[in-house]
DOTIMI-948529 format. One line per field, with one value per residue (C-alpha): residue number from 1; residue in one letter; x, y, z. Coordinates in Angstrom, 3 decimals, always signed. Each point is the difference from the previous one (the first is absolute). Layout:
<pts>
n: NUM:...
res: a:...
px: X:...
py: Y:...
pz: Z:...
</pts>
This chain:
<pts>
n: 1:2:3:4:5:6:7:8:9:10:11:12:13:14:15:16:17:18:19:20:21:22:23:24:25:26:27:28:29:30:31:32:33:34:35:36:37:38:39:40:41:42:43:44:45:46:47:48:49:50:51:52:53:54:55:56:57:58:59:60:61:62:63:64:65:66:67:68:69:70:71:72:73:74:75:76:77:78:79:80:81:82:83:84:85:86:87:88:89:90:91:92:93:94:95:96:97:98:99:100:101:102:103:104:105:106:107:108:109:110:111:112:113:114:115:116:117:118:119:120:121:122:123:124:125:126:127:128:129:130:131:132:133:134:135:136:137:138:139:140:141:142:143:144:145:146:147:148:149:150:151:152:153:154:155:156:157:158:159:160:161:162:163:164:165:166:167:168:169:170:171:172:173:174:175:176:177:178:179:180:181:182:183:184:185:186:187:188:189:190:191:192:193:194:195:196:197:198:199:200:201:202:203:204:205:206:207:208:209:210:211:212:213:214:215:216:217:218:219:220:221:222:223:224:225:226:227:228:229:230:231:232:233:234:235:236:237:238:239:240:241:242:243:244:245:246:247:248:249:250:251:252:253:254:255:256:257:258:259:260:261:262:263:264:265:266:267:268:269:270:271:272:273:274:275:276:277:278:279:280:281:282:283:284:285:286:287:288:289:290:291:292:293:294:295:296:297:298:299:300:301:302:303:304:305:306:307:308:309:310:311:312:313:314:315:316:317:318:319:320:321:322:323:324:325:326:327:328:329:330:331:332:333:334:335:336:337:338:339:340:341:342:343:344:345:346:347:348:349:350:351:352:353:354:355:356:357:358:359:360:361:362:363:364:365:366:367:368:369:370:371:372:373:374:375:376:377:378:379:380:381:382:383:384:385:386:387:388:389:390:391:392:393:394:395:396:397:398:399:400:401:402:403:404:405:406:407:408:409:410:411:412:413:414:415:416:417:418:419:420:421:422:423:424:425:426:427:428:429:430:431:432:433:434:435:436:437:438:439:440:441:442:443:444:445:446
res: m:l:p:i:e:p:v:p:d:a:d:m:r:d:g:v:t:g:p:r:n:e:e:e:e:e:e:e:e:e:e:e:e:a:a:l:r:d:a:l:q:d:a:v:n:m:s:m:k:a:v:r:k:k:g:e:e:e:k:v:r:m:l:t:a:v:t:a:a:g:a:r:v:t:a:e:a:e:a:e:a:a:k:l:t:a:v:a:k:a:q:a:k:a:t:r:a:s:a:v:e:f:t:a:g:a:k:a:s:a:a:k:l:m:a:e:a:e:a:k:a:k:a:t:g:a:a:a:a:k:v:t:a:e:a:a:k:m:k:r:v:v:e:e:d:r:a:g:l:k:a:e:i:e:s:m:e:g:a:h:v:f:e:n:s:a:v:l:l:d:v:g:g:h:k:f:t:t:s:r:l:t:l:t:s:v:a:d:t:m:l:a:s:k:f:s:g:r:y:p:l:t:l:n:a:e:g:a:y:f:i:d:r:d:g:r:h:f:h:h:i:l:n:f:l:r:d:s:g:s:f:e:l:s:s:d:l:t:e:g:q:i:k:e:l:a:k:e:l:e:y:y:g:l:l:d:r:a:m:p:y:h:a:q:k:q:v:g:r:a:l:l:q:s:a:c:l:d:g:t:k:r:v:l:k:t:a:l:a:q:a:r:a:l:v:f:k:t:k:t:s:f:l:k:k:k:y:q:a:l:r:w:v:v:t:d:r:v:k:n:g:s:p:v:w:t:a:p:v:e:g:g:e:l:f:m:y:r:s:t:r:k:r:m:t:v:g:s:e:s:q:y:a:a:g:c:a:f:g:d:i:f:n:d:e:k:t:d:e:v:a:t:p:t:d:l:p:s:d:m:w:t:s:n:a:r:v:t:l:p:a:q:y:a:l:a:e:m:l:i:s:h:s:s:r:s:c:d:f:a:c:v:p:k:m:y:i:t:t:v:y:g:l:d:d:g:e:p:a:m:a:a:a:l:r:q:l:a:a:l:n:r:s:r:p:k
px: +158.628:+1.529:+3.696:+1.456:+2.077:+3.101:-0.275:+2.565:+2.471:-0.964:+2.860:-0.923:-3.673:-1.069:+3.560:+1.019:+3.072:+1.326:-0.641:-3.484:-1.212:-1.396:-3.582:+0.132:+1.540:-2.707:-2.730:+1.552:+0.137:-3.603:-0.955:+1.912:-1.681:-3.511:+0.843:+1.215:-3.102:-2.207:+1.904:-0.253:-3.694:-0.518:+1.698:-2.035:-3.044:+0.900:+0.990:-3.307:-1.949:+1.662:-0.466:-3.734:-0.399:+1.587:-1.960:-3.105:+0.986:+0.827:-3.186:-2.001:+2.036:-0.539:-3.738:-0.322:+1.635:-1.965:-3.162:+0.975:+0.895:-3.274:-1.790:+1.616:-0.511:-3.625:-0.343:+1.751:-2.185:-3.100:+1.142:+0.663:-3.194:-1.897:+1.643:-0.731:-3.586:-0.336:+1.435:-2.318:-2.959:+1.130:+0.338:-3.292:-1.594:+1.671:-1.177:-3.531:+0.170:+1.393:-2.584:-2.736:+1.395:+0.430:-3.600:-1.335:+2.043:-1.180:-3.570:+0.435:+1.378:-2.591:-2.619:+1.666:+0.349:-3.692:-1.042:+2.093:-1.595:-3.404:+0.773:+1.236:-2.938:-2.284:+2.083:-0.109:-3.733:-0.544:+2.357:-1.983:-3.297:+1.420:+1.161:-3.454:-1.754:+2.203:-0.641:-3.571:+0.216:+2.076:-2.449:-2.831:+1.928:+0.706:-3.651:-0.955:+2.609:-1.265:-3.463:+0.955:+1.918:-2.979:-2.253:+2.581:+0.262:-3.750:-0.120:+2.632:-1.864:-3.016:+1.775:+1.571:-3.559:-1.153:+2.859:+0.057:-3.822:-1.532:-1.390:-2.602:+0.224:-2.499:+1.850:-2.551:-1.841:+3.199:+0.457:+3.435:+1.072:+3.144:+1.227:+0.520:+3.639:+0.282:-2.108:+2.166:+3.481:+0.921:-0.113:-1.493:-2.545:-3.752:-0.583:+2.529:-1.674:-3.626:+0.844:+2.212:-2.726:-0.098:-3.204:-3.327:-0.849:-3.500:-0.652:-2.607:-2.817:+2.538:+2.442:+2.442:+1.641:-1.166:+2.515:-1.493:+2.848:+0.494:+0.929:+1.132:+3.702:-0.159:+1.488:+3.295:-0.136:-0.440:+2.780:+2.389:-1.130:+0.654:+3.462:+1.067:+3.672:+0.089:-3.139:-0.054:-2.825:-1.369:+1.284:-3.041:-1.818:-0.930:+0.812:-3.559:-0.043:+3.390:-1.683:-3.054:+2.154:+2.160:-3.041:-1.183:+3.546:+0.091:-3.309:+1.264:+3.323:+2.125:+0.815:+3.609:+0.551:-1.729:+0.883:+3.138:+0.841:-3.475:-0.376:+3.480:-0.937:-2.917:+2.057:+2.665:-2.904:-1.441:+3.345:+0.387:-3.485:+0.457:+3.271:-1.562:-2.684:+2.821:+1.739:+3.506:+3.207:+1.035:-3.175:-0.096:+3.647:-0.575:-3.139:+1.612:+2.941:-2.318:-2.176:+3.173:+0.758:-3.304:+1.706:+3.690:+2.366:+2.696:+3.028:+2.847:+2.224:+0.401:-3.299:-1.518:-1.477:-3.483:+0.820:+2.716:-2.257:-3.377:-2.601:-1.741:-3.540:-1.563:-3.271:-2.868:+1.218:+1.612:+2.406:+1.242:-0.717:+1.566:-1.314:+0.533:+1.608:-0.310:+2.111:-1.167:+2.247:-0.145:-2.615:-1.572:+0.873:+2.554:-0.988:+2.194:-1.303:+1.178:+0.574:-0.588:+3.650:-0.410:+2.103:-1.276:-0.343:-0.613:-1.763:-2.864:-3.752:-0.001:+3.022:-1.629:-3.293:+1.872:+2.040:+3.281:+2.784:+2.699:-1.790:+2.477:+1.550:+0.129:+1.752:+1.937:-0.719:-2.228:-1.934:-2.922:-1.339:-1.569:+2.521:-0.370:+1.855:+1.659:+1.586:+1.466:+3.768:+0.667:+2.921:-2.046:-2.281:+0.424:-1.185:-0.399:+1.332:-3.340:+0.038:+3.866:+2.155:+1.990:+3.429:-0.689:-1.394:+3.003:+2.441:-2.362:+0.402:-2.579:-2.162:-1.976:+0.847:-2.627:+0.314:-0.471:+2.376:-2.582:-1.908:+2.880:-0.372:+2.772:+0.764:-1.111:+2.891:-2.238:-3.766:-0.759:-3.405:-1.415:-3.339:-2.276:-2.983:-1.122:-2.022:+1.566:-0.088:-2.759:-2.384:-2.666:+0.450:+3.695:-0.209:-2.352:+2.428:+2.963:-1.694:-0.931:+3.544:+1.439:-2.260:+1.124:+3.700:-0.679:-1.677:+2.643:-0.951:+0.320
py: +149.266:+3.273:+0.347:-0.435:+2.952:-0.530:+0.882:+2.574:-1.218:+0.555:+2.004:+2.476:+0.507:+3.541:+0.969:-1.422:-2.137:-2.114:-3.414:-1.418:-2.347:-3.366:+1.030:+2.588:-2.448:-2.486:+2.534:+1.043:-3.516:-0.601:+3.121:-1.087:-3.459:+1.553:+2.276:-2.928:-1.971:+2.924:+0.290:-3.646:+0.083:+2.958:-1.816:-3.297:+2.071:+1.720:-3.358:-1.523:+2.865:-0.314:-3.662:+0.338:+2.604:-2.165:-3.032:+2.044:+0.917:-3.472:-1.130:+2.529:-0.987:-3.701:+0.764:+1.849:-2.848:-2.625:+2.074:+0.311:-3.738:-0.836:+2.182:-1.594:-3.369:+0.844:+1.381:-3.049:-2.254:+1.969:-0.266:-3.735:-0.432:+1.874:-2.166:-3.101:+1.287:+0.663:-3.481:-1.564:+1.976:-1.000:-3.642:+0.146:+1.447:-2.620:-2.636:+1.315:+0.125:-3.614:-1.089:+1.794:-1.649:-3.416:+0.320:+1.016:-2.772:-2.475:+1.225:-0.383:-3.419:-1.029:+1.432:-1.823:-3.317:+0.309:+0.865:-3.000:-2.223:+1.264:-0.490:-3.459:-0.785:+1.284:-1.908:-2.978:+0.337:+0.730:-2.982:-2.222:+1.286:-0.546:-3.577:-0.524:+1.375:-2.103:-2.922:+0.507:+0.560:-3.154:-1.854:+1.320:-0.963:-3.398:-0.431:+1.427:-2.129:-3.020:+0.851:+0.518:-3.126:-1.986:+1.724:-0.749:-3.624:-0.288:+1.937:-2.319:-3.008:+1.420:+1.049:-3.411:-1.493:+2.853:-0.220:-3.834:-0.280:-0.791:+2.987:-0.271:+2.555:+0.739:+2.071:+0.991:-3.267:-2.193:-1.893:-0.331:-1.452:+1.333:+1.379:+3.517:-0.765:-0.373:+3.055:+2.133:-1.423:+2.942:+3.227:+3.331:-1.650:+0.168:-3.496:+0.397:+2.961:-1.280:-3.228:+1.441:-0.099:+3.732:+0.343:-1.752:-2.348:-1.254:-3.538:-0.640:-2.476:-2.866:+0.925:+1.497:+3.334:+1.655:+1.918:+1.660:-0.668:-2.360:-3.558:-1.794:+0.663:+0.368:-3.469:+1.506:+2.688:-2.619:-1.927:+2.961:+0.846:-3.601:-0.195:+3.593:-0.750:-2.565:+0.874:-0.364:+0.885:-2.807:+0.195:-1.102:+3.263:+1.958:+3.597:+0.892:-2.024:+1.575:+3.426:-0.992:-1.479:+3.117:+2.119:-2.175:-0.057:+3.861:+0.239:-2.194:+2.013:-3.107:+0.825:+1.121:-3.119:-2.671:+1.276:+2.206:+2.143:-0.605:+3.654:-0.048:-3.145:+1.740:+2.907:-2.320:-2.003:+3.320:+1.153:-3.380:+0.021:+3.714:-1.020:-3.093:+2.404:+2.339:-2.967:+1.589:-1.448:+3.103:+0.182:-3.742:+0.066:+3.036:-1.658:-3.367:+1.795:+2.151:-2.987:-1.741:+2.948:+0.890:+0.350:+0.864:+1.532:+2.671:+0.287:+2.537:+1.398:+3.229:+1.559:+1.049:-2.617:+0.632:-0.945:-2.698:-3.098:+0.308:-2.570:+0.943:-1.294:+0.325:+1.827:+0.480:+3.485:+1.015:+2.935:+0.805:-3.562:-1.745:-1.613:+1.809:-1.660:+1.297:-0.643:+0.885:+2.294:+1.932:+2.716:-1.246:-1.738:+0.363:-0.396:-1.470:+1.157:+0.765:+3.711:+2.045:-0.242:-3.671:-0.845:-2.187:+2.562:-0.297:+2.811:+1.017:-0.318:+3.681:-0.419:-3.088:+1.751:+2.922:-2.303:+1.598:-0.611:-0.669:-0.682:-0.866:-3.117:-1.000:-2.492:+1.885:-2.834:+1.747:-2.306:+0.555:-3.467:-0.417:-1.622:-2.288:+1.208:-3.280:+0.291:+3.431:+0.385:-0.098:+2.566:+2.695:+0.983:+3.655:+1.781:+3.566:+1.451:-0.328:-3.878:-0.700:-0.297:+3.320:-1.863:-1.965:+3.014:+2.118:-2.721:-1.056:+0.550:+2.547:-0.660:+3.291:+3.515:+2.609:+3.609:-1.331:-2.487:-1.653:-1.037:-2.015:-3.642:-2.387:-3.331:-2.846:-2.604:-2.976:-0.604:-3.717:-1.169:-3.342:-1.510:-1.164:-1.237:-0.353:-2.167:-3.160:-1.376:-2.569:+2.756:-0.208:+3.730:-0.369:-3.206:+1.725:+2.908:-2.195:-2.108:+3.130:+1.450:-3.296:-0.005:+3.353:-1.042:-2.984:+2.098:+1.602:+2.960:-0.942
pz: +186.761:+1.635:+0.161:+3.571:+0.938:+2.128:+3.611:+1.183:+2.405:+3.654:+0.709:-2.642:+1.051:+0.568:-0.734:+3.274:+0.011:+2.615:+1.327:+0.678:+2.666:-0.353:+0.690:-2.684:-2.301:+0.760:-0.490:-3.100:-1.196:+0.969:-1.784:-3.031:+0.068:+0.573:-2.974:-2.003:+1.034:-1.031:-3.303:-0.498:+0.963:-2.373:-2.674:+0.762:+0.168:-3.267:-1.480:+1.203:-1.393:-3.234:+0.055:+0.827:-2.642:-2.514:+1.259:-0.324:-3.518:-0.727:+1.514:-2.022:-3.137:+0.762:+0.876:-3.368:-1.785:+1.753:-0.614:-3.781:-0.094:+1.721:-2.412:-2.889:+1.300:+0.609:-3.465:-1.468:+2.218:-1.078:-3.743:+0.425:+1.795:-2.794:-2.512:+1.717:+0.478:-3.691:-0.917:+2.465:-1.312:-3.549:+1.000:+1.760:-3.094:-2.278:+2.451:+0.062:-3.890:-0.155:+2.446:-2.024:-3.250:+1.717:+1.366:-3.451:-1.705:+2.541:-0.507:-3.747:+0.290:+2.357:-2.442:-2.894:+1.713:+1.199:-3.738:-1.301:+2.675:-0.970:-3.804:+0.751:+2.092:-2.825:-2.795:+2.190:+0.470:-3.652:-1.005:+2.323:-1.345:-3.474:+0.849:+1.576:-3.083:-2.285:+2.009:-0.166:-3.714:-0.505:+2.049:-2.213:-3.158:+1.249:+0.797:-3.333:-1.771:+1.926:-0.898:-3.656:-0.157:+1.481:-2.588:-2.771:+1.032:-0.019:-3.282:-1.481:+1.235:-1.628:-3.045:-0.246:-0.018:-2.232:-2.591:-0.169:-0.155:-3.358:-2.010:-2.674:-2.786:-2.695:-2.688:-2.610:+0.305:+0.198:+3.281:+1.686:+3.377:+1.554:+3.318:+1.520:+0.242:-3.800:-0.825:+2.401:-0.929:-2.318:+1.891:-1.228:-2.247:-0.229:+1.263:+2.789:+1.207:-0.501:+1.943:+2.750:+2.490:+0.428:-1.893:+0.442:-2.793:-0.890:-1.208:-2.669:+0.239:-0.995:+2.777:-2.572:-0.272:-3.255:-2.108:-3.096:-2.537:-3.056:+1.653:-3.191:+0.766:+3.853:+0.429:-1.498:+2.660:+2.835:-1.430:+0.232:+3.474:+1.076:-1.575:-0.850:+0.048:-2.813:-1.898:-3.730:-2.257:-2.188:-3.577:-1.481:+0.587:-2.947:-0.448:+0.814:+3.082:+1.165:-0.491:+2.033:+2.849:+0.007:+0.540:+2.892:+1.524:-0.192:+1.877:+2.806:+0.014:-1.140:-3.507:+0.423:+2.254:-1.813:-3.584:+0.362:-3.028:-1.393:-1.046:-1.509:-1.850:-1.467:-1.079:-1.745:-1.628:-1.240:-1.394:-1.919:-1.348:-1.236:-1.657:-1.690:-1.488:-1.185:-1.562:-0.581:+1.104:+1.838:+2.187:+0.561:+1.227:+2.302:+1.485:+0.695:+1.715:+2.134:+0.943:+1.199:+2.315:+1.703:+3.366:+0.334:+2.589:-0.517:+2.407:+0.215:+2.903:-2.033:+0.905:+3.260:+2.369:-1.128:-3.616:+0.471:-0.085:-1.927:-0.825:-3.368:-0.888:-3.511:-0.089:-2.573:-0.665:-3.177:-0.796:-3.411:-1.202:+2.958:+3.157:+3.331:+2.872:+3.749:+3.005:+3.582:+1.840:+3.281:-0.426:-3.295:-3.256:-2.668:-3.771:-2.737:-3.405:-3.459:-0.466:-3.058:-0.719:-0.345:+3.195:+2.947:+2.825:+3.801:+1.711:+2.319:-0.909:-0.971:-2.237:-1.618:-0.543:-1.534:-2.157:+1.336:-2.418:+2.709:+3.268:+2.925:-1.687:-3.786:-2.297:-2.713:-2.438:-2.610:-2.317:-2.254:+0.995:+3.359:+2.360:+2.957:+3.091:+0.504:-3.550:+0.466:+0.490:+3.745:-0.224:-1.726:+2.850:+1.304:+3.013:+1.317:+3.308:+1.700:-0.005:+0.006:+3.118:+0.212:+0.249:-3.071:-2.052:+0.920:-1.645:-2.809:-3.687:-1.085:-2.964:-0.622:+1.021:+0.548:+1.133:+3.632:+1.118:+2.283:-3.118:-1.455:-0.449:+1.255:-1.688:+2.272:-0.302:+0.279:+0.376:+0.565:-1.138:+1.018:-1.286:+2.758:-1.907:-3.661:-2.069:-1.167:-3.458:+0.926:+0.779:-2.783:-1.040:-0.009:-2.107:-2.544:-0.354:-0.404:-2.612:-1.876:+0.192:-1.216:-3.001:-0.819:+0.308:-2.307:-2.721:-2.438:-2.128:-3.572
</pts>
């Protein structure tokens, strides 16, 4: 704004002094007002100009600021839009992946369910087929069993008639009448097999079944078959007749059943007869003791199970002047024999054949005379590790030591021996030996 200069007094204008009139004063006032208005107008114009300029500058500044703000907002919006677009794309991708995975899982589950359904259907079909097959099989079995039962009933009816019907036998010219039931009463014999009905039989002209054997003692065989549980052989048979009957019984497979211990009796009799021929007290006493113990049992819990309980039967074999006893065991036989060291020894067949001095078990009683096993001390038996229970062997007292511990013999605490069968004193051979021994005892040397 321009400064307003003071207007000179009217009386002093143009260097003229003096009073002025009213017109001049009015003119002057108007001029002054006009000048003032002009000055004011100029000031206003200048102010307006300045205001407009400042407004334009402010407008420019504000426009610039707005433009910058708009650009910033636009950039931020674009960035946010880009971010949202990326998130949306990622979510869309994840959604697509989930959808693919779900679709794949759904397909897999559907396939699995379909496979399981097919498998169950097949299993059900197989089970149904199996049940049907089993039912058919059971039906066949029932029908076969029914047919078999019917056949068996018919067979039993026929067998009943067959077994109870009279049978005429011609045994070496001796005629016997019996029944098939009697002839087949003892299984696993020649007669049971022959008349079982499995084999065709031919009748002779007299309507009899012929057997080409000595028939003089056949009635004893029929009596045994009729009452095998309580059969006793007639005591009036001679020694020769007993031998003949034994031969026939052996042919028919009945010797051990009708005449048990017959072979052992023969061994005992032979021992006694031999002793009677020797005629000495020592031999007679030994033979009598042996004849009384033709069959005996040994029992001990010290040995392994295979050897704990044995049944010994005398044989017709002789080893170092003494009879040999045998006992059946799993896998073969054991032999009880007199060794070269004059001890009763138990061993395998090869040990017996070789005369092994110790075997697996032996009695440490050493005598020059032949001893009977039942007369030996029960606490002097010994055994090696092969036949002894390990726990017993580890704690036992050892009898003999060798270079190898496994060959040592342990003392058996107790071997129990029980006689099962022997000749009684009424047996003719026993009676003869006893009489001869008594006569020797009565005689006194002078």
